[in-house]
C-alpha positions in Angstrom: 88.8 151.5 0.2 85.1 150.8 0.4 81.8 152.6 -0.2 78.5 152.4 1.6 75.3 152.6 -0.6 72.5 150.6 1.0 69.4 152.1 -0.5 70.0 155.1 -2.7 66.9 157.1 -3.8 65.7 157.2 -7.4 67.6 154.0 -8.1 66.1 152.3 -11.2 65.2 148.7 -10.5 64.9 146.1 -13.2 63.8 142.5 -13.0 63.9 140.1 -15.9 60.8 138.4 -17.1 60.2 134.9 -16.0 61.0 132.0 -18.3 58.2 131.3 -20.7 56.7 127.9 -19.9 57.4 125.3 -22.5 53.9 123.7 -23.1 55.3 120.5 -24.4 58.4 118.6 -25.3 59.0 117.7 -28.9 57.7 114.2 -28.2 54.6 115.6 -26.6 53.8 118.3 -29.2 50.2 119.5 -28.8 47.9 118.3 -31.6 45.6 120.8 -33.3 41.9 120.0 -32.7 38.6 121.3 -34.0 36.5 123.3 -31.6 33.5 122.5 -33.8 34.2 118.8 -33.6 34.8 118.9 -29.8 31.6 120.7 -29.1 29.7 118.4 -31.5 31.2 115.3 -29.8 30.1 116.6 -26.3 26.6 117.3 -27.7 26.0 114.0 -29.6 27.7 111.7 -27.2 25.1 112.3 -24.4 22.4 112.1 -27.0 23.6 108.7 -28.3 24.0 107.5 -24.7 20.6 108.6 -23.6 18.9 106.9 -26.6 19.5 103.2 -25.5 18.6 104.3 -22.0 15.3 105.7 -23.4 14.6 102.4 -25.1 15.1 100.5 -21.9 12.9 102.8 -19.9 10.3 102.8 -22.6 10.2 99.0 -22.5 9.7 98.9 -18.7 6.9 101.5 -19.0 5.4 99.5 -21.9 5.5 96.3 -19.9 3.8 98.0 -17.0 1.1 99.5 -19.3 0.6 96.1 -21.0 0.1 94.3 -17.6 -2.7 96.6 -16.5 -5.6 95.4 -18.7 -4.6 91.7 -18.4 -4.3 92.0 -14.7 -7.8 93.3 -14.6 -9.0 90.3 -16.6 -7.2 87.9 -14.2 -8.7 89.8 -11.2 -12.2 89.3 -12.6 -11.6 85.6 -13.3 -10.3 85.1 -9.8 -13.3 86.9 -8.3 -15.8 84.9 -10.5 -14.1 81.7 -9.6 -14.2 82.6 -5.9 -17.9 83.1 -6.1 -18.3 79.5 -7.2 -16.9 78.1 -3.9 -19.8 76.7 -1.9 -20.1 75.2 1.5 -21.2 71.6 1.2 -21.4 69.3 4.3 -19.5 72.0 6.2 -16.7 71.8 3.6 -15.6 74.2 0.8 -16.5 72.8 -2.6 -16.0 74.3 -6.1 -19.2 74.1 -8.0 -18.2 74.9 -11.6 -20.4 73.9 -14.6 -18.5 72.3 -17.4 -19.1 75.2 -19.9 -17.7 77.6 -17.4 -14.6 75.4 -17.0 -14.1 75.4 -20.8 -14.6 79.2 -21.0 -12.1 79.8 -18.2 -9.4 77.9 -20.0 -10.2 79.3 -23.5 -7.4 81.5 -24.9 -5.8 81.5 -28.3 -2.4 82.8 -27.3 -1.7 82.0 -23.6 -2.3 79.0 -21.4 -4.5 79.6 -18.5 -4.3 77.8 -15.1 -6.4 77.9 -12.0 -6.3 76.3 -8.6 -8.6 76.1 -5.6 -7.5 75.0 -2.2 -9.8 74.3 0.7 -9.8 75.6 4.3 -7.2 73.0 5.3 -5.1 73.5 2.2 -6.5 70.5 0.5 -6.7 70.5 -3.3 -10.2 71.1 -4.5 -9.9 71.7 -8.2 -7.8 73.1 -11.1 -4.1 72.5 -11.7 -2.3 71.0 -8.7 1.1 72.1 -10.1 0.3 75.8 -9.7 2.8 77.3 -7.2 1.5 78.6 -3.9 1.9 82.2 -2.9 4.6 83.2 -0.3 3.8 82.2 3.2 5.0 85.5 4.7 2.0 87.3 3.2 -0.9 87.3 5.5 -4.3 86.0 4.6 -6.5 89.0 3.7 -9.8 87.7 2.5 -11.4 89.3 -0.4 -8.3 91.2 -1.6 -6.9 90.1 -5.0 -3.1 90.1 -5.2 -0.7 89.6 -8.1 2.7 88.0 -8.4 5.1 86.8 -11.1 6.0 83.1 -11.0 7.0 80.1 -13.1 5.2 77.0 -14.0 6.7 74.2 -16.1 9.7 76.4 -17.0 7.5 79.2 -18.3 6.9 82.6 -16.8 3.3 83.2 -15.6 1.3 86.0 -14.1 -0.8 84.9 -11.1 -3.9 86.6 -9.5 -4.9 85.0 -6.1 -7.5 85.7 -3.4 -8.5 84.2 -0.1 -12.3 83.5 0.1 -14.0 84.2 3.4 -16.8 81.7 4.3 -18.8 82.7 7.4 -19.9 79.2 8.1 -16.3 78.3 8.8 -15.3 80.7 11.6 -11.6 80.4 12.7 -10.7 78.1 9.7 -8.2 79.0 7.0 -9.9 80.9 4.1 -9.9 78.9 0.9 -7.4 80.0 -1.8 -8.3 80.7 -5.4 -5.5 81.3 -7.9 -5.8 82.1 -11.6 -2.7 82.3 -13.8 -1.8 82.8 -17.4 1.4 82.9 -19.5 2.8 86.2 -20.7 2.3 85.9 -24.5 -0.3 88.6 -25.0 1.4 90.9 -22.5 4.7 90.6 -24.5 2.9 91.2 -27.8 1.2 94.3 -26.4 4.5 95.6 -24.9 6.2 95.0 -28.3 3.5 96.9 -30.1 3.9 99.8 -27.7 7.7 99.7 -28.1 7.4 99.7 -31.9 5.0 102.6 -31.8 7.4 104.6 -29.6 10.9 103.5 -30.8 10.4 103.4 -34.6 9.7 107.2 -34.8 12.9 107.8 -32.9 14.9 106.2 -35.7 13.6 109.1 -37.8 13.8 111.7 -35.1 17.4 110.9 -34.1 19.0 111.7 -37.5 16.9 114.8 -37.7 18.1 115.8 -34.2 21.8 115.2 -35.2 21.3 117.4 -38.3 19.6 120.1 -36.3 22.5 120.0 -33.8 25.0 120.2 -36.6 23.2 123.1 -38.2 22.7 125.0 -34.9 26.3 124.5 -33.9 27.4 125.8 -37.4 25.3 128.8 -36.9 26.5 129.3 -33.4 30.3 129.4 -34.3 29.7 131.5 -37.4 30.6 134.7 -35.6 34.1 133.2 -34.9 34.6 132.7 -38.6 33.6 136.3 -39.3 36.0 137.4 -36.6 38.7 135.3 -38.2 38.0 136.9 -41.6 38.1 140.4 -40.2 41.5 139.7 -38.6 42.9 138.1 -41.9 41.7 141.2 -43.9 43.6 143.6 -41.6 46.6 145.5 -43.0 50.0 144.5 -41.7 50.4 147.9 -40.0 47.0 147.9 -38.4 47.5 147.6 -34.7 44.1 149.0 -33.7 42.2 146.9 -31.1 39.4 144.6 -32.1 36.0 145.9 -31.1 34.6 143.7 -28.4 31.1 144.3 -29.6 32.0 142.5 -32.9 32.9 139.3 -31.1 30.7 136.8 -29.2 30.6 137.4 -25.4 32.2 134.0 -24.7 35.4 134.9 -26.6 35.5 138.4 -25.1 38.4 137.5 -22.7 40.4 136.0 -25.7 39.8 139.2 -27.8 40.8 141.3 -24.8 44.0 139.4 -24.4 44.6 139.7 -28.2 44.1 143.5 -27.9 46.6 143.7 -25.1 49.1 141.7 -27.3 48.5 144.2 -30.1 49.1 147.1 -27.8 52.4 145.6 -26.6 53.4 144.8 -30.1 52.6 148.4 -31.2 54.7 149.7 -28.4 57.5 147.4 -29.3 57.4 148.5 -33.0 57.4 152.1 -32.0 60.4 151.5 -29.8 62.2 149.9 -32.7 61.3 152.7 -35.1 62.5 155.3 -32.5 65.7 153.3 -32.0 66.4 153.1 -35.7 65.6 156.8 -36.1 67.8 157.8 -33.2 70.6 155.5 -34.4 70.5 157.0 -37.9 70.6 160.5 -36.4 73.5 159.6 -34.1 75.4 158.0 -37.0 74.9 161.0 -39.3 77.1 163.3 -37.3 80.3 161.2 -37.2 79.9 160.1 -40.8 79.5 163.7 -41.9 82.6 164.6 -40.0 84.5 161.8 -41.6 83.4 163.0 -45.0 84.4 166.6 -44.3 87.8 165.6 -43.0 88.4 163.4 -46.0 87.5 166.2 -48.4 89.7 168.6 -46.5 92.7 166.2 -46.6 92.3 165.9 -50.4 92.6 169.7 -50.8 95.6 170.0 -48.6 99.1 170.2 -50.0 101.0 170.8 -46.7 102.1 167.4 -45.3 101.5 168.7 -41.7 98.0 169.7 -42.6 97.4 166.3 -44.3 98.7 164.5 -41.2 96.4 166.6 -39.0 93.4 165.7 -41.2 94.3 162.1 -41.2 94.5 162.2 -37.4 91.0 163.7 -37.3 89.8 160.9 -39.6 91.3 158.3 -37.3 89.6 159.9 -34.3 86.3 160.2 -36.1 86.4 156.6 -37.3 87.2 155.4 -33.8 84.2 157.4 -32.5 81.9 156.0 -35.2 83.2 152.5 -34.5 82.5 152.9 -30.8 79.0 154.1 -31.6 78.3 151.2 -34.0 79.5 148.7 -31.4 77.3 150.2 -28.8 74.3 150.1 -31.2 74.9 146.5 -32.0 75.3 145.6 -28.3 72.1 147.5 -27.5 70.2 145.7 -30.3 71.4 142.3 -29.1 70.5 143.1 -25.5 67.0 144.4 -26.4 66.4 141.4 -28.7 66.9 139.2 -25.6 64.4 141.2 -23.6 61.6 139.0 -22.2 63.7 135.8 -22.7 65.9 134.9 -19.8 69.4 134.0 -20.9 71.0 130.6 -20.0 72.8 131.3 -16.8 75.9 129.5 -15.5 77.9 129.6 -12.4 80.8 132.1 -12.8 83.2 134.1 -10.6 82.4 137.8 -11.0 85.7 138.8 -9.5 87.7 136.9 -12.2 85.4 138.1 -15.0 85.7 141.8 -14.0 89.5 141.5 -13.7 89.8 140.0 -17.2 87.5 142.7 -18.7 89.4 145.5 -17.0 92.8 144.4 -18.4 91.6 145.2 -21.9 90.9 148.8 -20.8 94.3 149.5 -19.2 96.0 150.8 -22.4 93.1 153.1 -23.2 93.1 154.5 -19.6 96.9 155.1 -19.8 96.5 156.8 -23.1 94.0 159.3 -21.5 96.1 159.7 -18.4 93.5 158.0 -16.1 94.4 155.8 -13.2 92.4 152.6 -13.7 92.4 150.4 -10.5 90.7 147.2 -9.4 89.8 146.0 -5.9 88.8 142.4 -5.7 86.7 140.7 -3.0 88.2 138.9 -0.1 85.8 135.9 -0.5 84.1 134.0 -3.2 81.9 136.0 -5.6 80.2 133.3 -7.6 76.8 133.9 -9.0 74.5 132.6 -11.8 75.0 134.8 -14.9 75.7 135.0 -18.6 79.4 135.6 -19.1 79.1 137.4 -22.4 76.4 139.7 -21.3 78.0 140.4 -17.9 81.3 141.2 -19.8 79.4 143.7 -21.9 77.9 145.2 -18.7 81.3 145.7 -17.1 82.8 146.9 -20.3 80.2 149.6 -20.8 80.5 150.8 -17.2 84.3 151.1 -17.5 84.0 152.7 -20.9 81.4 155.2 -19.6 83.6 156.0 -16.6 86.8 156.5 -18.6 85.0 158.5 -21.3 83.6 161.1 -18.8 86.6 161.2 -16.4 89.1 164.0 -17.3 92.9 163.4 -17.6 94.5 162.9 -14.3 91.4 161.4 -12.7 90.8 157.8 -11.6 88.4 155.0 -12.2 88.1 152.1 -9.8 86.3 148.8 -10.3 85.4 147.0 -7.1 83.9 143.6 -6.4 82.5 142.9 -2.9 79.9 140.8 -1.0 77.3 142.3 1.2 77.8 140.7 4.6 74.1 141.0 5.5 72.4 139.8 2.4 75.3 137.9 0.8 74.6 139.6 -2.5 77.5 140.2 -4.9 78.1 143.9 -5.6 79.8 145.4 -8.6 80.9 149.1 -8.1 82.5 151.3 -10.7 83.7 154.7 -9.4 85.1 157.6 -11.3 86.2 161.2 -10.6 84.2 162.8 -13.4 81.5 165.5 -13.3 78.9 163.2 -11.7 75.3 162.8 -12.4 72.8 165.1 -10.7 70.2 163.4 -8.6 67.4 164.8 -10.8 68.8 163.1 -13.9 69.7 159.7 -12.5 66.4 158.2 -13.5 66.9 159.5 -17.1 70.5 158.5 -17.9 69.3 154.9 -18.5 67.2 156.0 -21.5 68.8 155.6 -24.9 70.8 158.5 -26.3 70.1 160.7 -23.2 72.9 163.1 -22.4 73.4 164.8 -19.1 72.7 168.5 -19.4 75.7 170.8 -19.3 78.1 167.9 -20.0 80.2 168.6 -23.1 82.0 165.3 -23.2 81.5 163.4 -26.5 79.3 160.3 -26.1 76.5 158.3 -27.6 74.2 158.1 -24.5 73.9 154.3 -24.9 76.3 152.9 -22.3 74.0 153.0 -19.2 71.0 151.9 -21.4 72.9 148.8 -22.3 73.8 148.2 -18.7 70.1 148.5 -17.7 69.0 145.9 -20.4 71.6 143.4 -19.2 70.8 144.0 -15.6 67.1 143.3 -16.2 68.0 139.9 -17.6 69.9 139.1 -14.4 67.3 140.5 -12.0 70.0 142.9 -10.8 69.4 146.3 -9.2 71.3 149.4 -10.4 71.9 152.4 -8.2 73.6 155.7 -8.9 75.3 158.1 -6.5 78.1 160.6 -6.2 81.5 159.0 -5.6 82.1 159.1 -1.8 85.8 158.8 -2.4 86.2 161.7 -4.9 88.8 164.2 -3.6 88.9 166.8 -6.4 86.5 169.5 -7.5 84.3 167.1 -9.4 81.9 164.9 -7.4 82.4 161.8 -9.5 80.0 159.0 -10.0 79.4 155.6 -8.3 77.5 153.0 -10.2 76.5 149.9 -8.1 75.0 146.8 -9.6 73.5 144.5 -6.9 72.9 140.9 -8.0 70.1 139.0 -6.2 71.0 136.7 -3.3 69.0 133.8 -4.7 71.3 133.6 -7.7 74.4 133.6 -5.6 76.3 130.4 -5.4 78.7 130.2 -2.5 80.6 127.1 -3.5 83.7 127.2 -5.7 84.7 124.9 -8.5 
C-alpha cells in the first residue's frame, strides 16, 4: 500500500536556521580593545612618522637655502679672478696683486682655494691640487658652474668658469676655479634647522593634546548613547531613535533595533505560550478537583469507583497535556540552534517508537500498522527529537481516529529525489484544506471536531521539522475507505542530509 503526494497545496514549509558561526576557539578568544585607543593610534602613528620625515626634508631645504648666498659669493670671486687673466706674449697670464691674493684667501671659518689653468691646460696659479671639473661637460665660456667635490679629504663647493680670450682663436679657454669648504654653509643650515625644528618640539605635544581632546569630544555621543541604553528599564523594547546616535553608528543602532524587535516578539510568544498553557491546564485541573470532591461525598461503592475512574482519566489527560507542553518548550528553546545530527535509520527508529503505542491503540480498538521501506533509510537527524516527532504524529492520529479505525506508519524513499519520507495515515475526520495551514499553530483546534485534545501535537512536529530542514505536507488519506476522509501527514527530509551507506 502506498500513497502519492508530490506537491500538496498549502503545505507549510520549515527550514532550520543555519549554524551560528563560532568566532573563535577557546585558544583564540577575541580580546576586548578600545575604539578610542585604536583611533588614537591611527591618528598619532602617522603624525609621529611624518615628524622625522619633516626634519629630513627641512634639512635638505635648509641646505639648499644656505648654499644660495655662498654660491653667489663664489660666483663673484670666480668672475673677478677671471677678469685678472691677461694675454702676455700670446699666452694667458694671471695678473693678481698681492693684496688681492690675500683678500681672496681671507676667511675666518672656511678654507678658500683657487686655481687657474691656461689654454693648454698648464697650471698658471693658485692650488695645483684642486680637482678638475668632469670632462664630459662642454666648455661654455663665460658661464659659471658649480659642483661638489673633495680636497684633502674634506668636502668643498667649487665654482668654475672658462674664460674666453679673443686673441687666442681656436685654443682651449683658460679655466678659473674658486672653492671653499662647507663650514659656513653647515652653520647656516643648522641655524635654519634650529629655527624650524625647535618650535616643533612645542607644537607636537600640543598637537597630540588637541588630537586627544578632539577625539574625546568626537566619541562623546557614543558614551551618551551607552548611558541612555543603560538607563532603560528591563521591559523597554522600544527602538532607539536614530537621530540620537551619530550617523556613523546608524547601521549598528539599526541592527540593535532589529534585535530588540525580535526579542520583543520572542517575549510576546513566551507570554502567550505561558498564558495559553495556564488556560489549558485550568480545565483538567478543575475537573480533577470536581471529581475528587464528588468522590468524597459518595457513599455508594459503585459511584466512588466511577468517580475514581474519572479521576484516572482526567489525570491521564493532564499528564498528556503537561508532557506535550514540556516537549513544546524544549523544541522552541532549541529554535535557531541546529541540533547535533547523527546518522540514523529512520525505519528502525519509527518501528521502535510505534511499538510503544500498540497497547494504547489496542485499548481504543484501533488497528495500528507499520510499513517499512524496502531499501536503506538513513539520514542525518537527532534521534530524541525525531522520536518526539514520530510519537506526536502517532498520538495525534490515534487520538482523532474513532474506534474501529486504522493508523498506518509508513517509511519510504522517493525514487526521483532520494529523499526519505515519513507518512502517518489515519481514518479520522480529516483536516479541511482551509485549516491545514492553521493546525500547526499552538492550541489550535479544528472547527467542528469534538475530540478532546490540546492542539499542541502538530505544533511540536513543526518545531522539530524546522530543525531538520524537513517539509511537512497535509492531505486527506487516499486509502481511507469509510465515511471519514482521514488524514495523511507526510514529512519529507531533505536529500542533502540523506546518507545512503549503512553501518
